[in-house]
C-alpha positions as CSV (number, residue, x, y, z in Angstrom):
1,P,133.2,12.0,120.5
2,R,133.1,15.9,118.9
3,H,133.8,18.9,121.3
4,K,132.7,22.4,120.4
5,C,134.9,24.4,118.2
6,G,137.0,21.3,117.1
7,N,138.9,21.0,120.6
8,Q,140.2,18.2,121.6
9,K,138.8,18.1,125.2
10,S,135.5,19.4,126.6
11,C,135.3,22.2,128.7
12,P,134.5,22.0,132.2
13,P,130.8,23.1,133.4
14,N,130.2,27.0,133.3
15,Y,133.1,27.6,130.8
16,F,133.1,28.7,127.2
17,A,134.9,26.8,124.5
18,F,136.9,28.8,122.0
19,K,139.6,28.2,119.5
20,I,141.6,31.0,117.5
21,I,143.4,29.9,114.2
22,S,145.8,32.4,113.0
23,G,146.3,33.2,109.1
24,A,149.0,32.3,106.7
25,A,149.9,35.4,105.1
26,N,147.3,36.3,102.5
27,V,146.6,32.3,101.7
28,V,144.6,31.5,104.8
29,G,142.7,33.8,106.6
30,P,142.3,33.7,110.6
31,S,139.2,32.4,112.4
32,I,137.6,32.7,116.0
33,C,135.5,30.3,117.2
34,F,133.5,30.7,120.5
35,D,130.6,28.1,122.1
36,D,130.6,26.1,119.0
37,R,129.8,29.5,116.6
38,I,132.4,31.1,114.0
39,L,132.6,34.6,115.2
40,M,135.2,35.3,112.6
41,S,136.5,33.9,109.3
42,S,137.2,34.7,105.6
43,V,133.7,32.6,104.9
44,K,131.9,35.2,107.1
45,N,134.1,38.1,105.1
46,N,134.5,39.8,108.8
47,I,138.4,39.7,108.8
48,G,140.9,42.3,108.0
49,R,144.6,42.6,107.8
50,G,146.1,42.8,111.1
51,L,144.9,41.8,114.6
52,N,141.5,40.5,114.3
53,I,139.1,40.8,117.6
54,A,135.9,39.7,118.8
55,L,134.2,41.2,121.7
56,V,132.1,39.1,123.7
57,N,129.8,39.0,126.6
58,G,131.5,36.8,129.6
59,T,128.4,36.1,131.2
60,D,125.9,35.3,128.4
61,G,128.5,34.7,125.4
62,N,126.5,36.9,123.5
63,L,128.8,38.6,120.5
64,L,128.7,42.4,121.2
65,K,131.5,43.7,118.2
66,T,134.0,42.5,116.0
67,G,136.8,44.7,114.4
68,A,140.5,44.5,112.7
69,F,143.2,46.4,113.8
70,D,145.8,47.5,110.6
71,M,149.1,46.9,112.3
72,Y,150.9,47.6,109.5
73,S,149.8,50.7,108.3
74,G,149.7,52.1,111.7
């Protein structure tokens, strides 16, 4: 059976599924999946160099904000 975000197991009731994949240099970009929705990816063109963060409401799972923090340039 298919599980949310491509995980190996289903989450218990009242829990959100998520999967974070780090990038590989500048060849493969990172991606963040939350409750079977891709929040950030190179396809959505909303990732950047450094730390990529998605802020999600912990009660209803709605995406509030995304951002990237460039740790190389300070």
